[in-house]
C-alpha positions as CSV (number, residue, x, y, z in Angstrom):
1,M,157.2,193.1,59.8
2,A,155.0,195.8,61.1
3,A,153.0,195.9,57.8
4,D,152.5,192.1,58.0
5,L,151.0,192.2,61.5
6,A,148.7,195.1,60.8
7,E,147.6,192.9,57.4
8,K,147.1,189.8,59.5
9,T,145.1,192.1,62.5
10,D,142.8,193.7,59.8
11,R,142.2,190.2,58.3
12,Y,141.4,188.5,61.7
13,E,139.0,191.0,62.6
14,G,136.8,190.7,59.5
15,L,137.2,187.2,60.0
16,L,135.8,186.9,63.2
17,A,133.4,189.4,62.4
18,E,131.9,187.3,59.7
19,A,131.9,184.1,61.3
20,L,129.6,186.2,64.2
21,K,127.2,187.1,61.7
22,E,127.3,183.4,60.1
23,A,126.9,181.3,63.5
24,T,123.4,180.6,64.7
25,V,122.6,179.2,67.9
26,A,121.7,175.4,67.3
27,P,120.3,174.3,70.3
28,R,116.7,174.5,71.4
29,E,116.2,177.6,73.6
30,G,116.0,177.2,77.1
31,T,118.3,174.4,77.4
32,P,121.7,174.1,78.9
33,M,123.4,174.0,75.8
34,A,121.4,177.0,74.3
35,E,122.9,178.6,77.5
36,A,126.2,177.2,76.6
37,A,126.1,178.3,73.1
38,A,125.2,182.0,74.1
39,D,128.0,182.2,76.7
40,C,130.5,180.9,74.1
41,Y,128.7,183.6,71.6
42,G,129.0,186.5,74.1
43,M,132.7,185.7,74.3
44,A,133.8,186.0,70.5
45,E,131.7,189.2,71.0
46,S,133.8,190.5,74.0
47,Y,137.0,189.3,72.3
48,L,135.8,191.1,69.0
49,A,135.3,194.5,71.2
50,D,138.6,193.9,72.7
51,G,140.8,193.3,69.8
52,R,139.3,196.5,68.3
53,H,140.3,198.3,71.7
54,F,143.4,197.4,71.3
55,R,144.0,198.3,67.9
56,D,142.9,201.8,68.5
57,Q,145.2,202.0,71.1
58,D,148.0,200.5,68.7
59,D,148.6,197.7,70.3
60,L,148.4,195.1,67.4
61,V,149.3,191.9,69.0
62,N,147.0,192.1,71.9
63,A,144.5,192.9,69.4
64,L,145.3,190.0,67.1
65,A,145.5,187.6,70.0
66,S,142.0,188.9,71.1
67,F,140.2,188.3,67.6
68,S,141.8,184.8,67.3
69,Y,140.7,183.7,70.8
70,G,137.0,185.0,69.9
71,H,137.4,182.9,66.4
72,A,138.6,180.0,68.5
73,W,135.2,180.3,71.0
74,L,133.0,180.2,67.9
75,D,135.1,177.4,66.2
76,A,135.2,175.2,68.9
77,G,131.4,175.9,69.5
78,A,130.6,174.8,66.1
79,R,132.5,171.3,66.3
80,I,130.5,170.4,69.4
81,G,127.3,171.5,68.1
82,L,126.4,174.8,69.8
83,F,126.4,176.5,66.5
84,D,124.9,176.0,63.3
85,V,127.7,177.4,60.7
86,P,128.5,177.0,56.7
87,T,130.3,173.6,56.2
88,E,131.7,175.2,53.3
89,G,134.2,178.1,53.1
90,H,137.1,179.4,55.0
91,L,135.6,180.4,58.5
92,F,135.0,177.1,60.6
93,T,137.0,173.7,60.7
94,V,133.7,171.7,60.5
95,E,133.3,168.7,58.1
């Protein structure tokens, strides 16, 4: 089971890192929606950093949770139009 957890943690870290690279703020700069997008993006970045910290401490459960939460911030933002994201592929649940 530990090997499964380690593999899943690494996979989710990669998904979050890739999703952060692909997501761009959709609303016009200076608008409240652009600020909301920046907040969501910042939360995702913070969860990526937290997950890496937990993994470095051999706390794979919290690392996996952090990577999952980070991706959820981006995915939810994409669904409500805060981010432009690829509509095909495995990163986001849009379209």
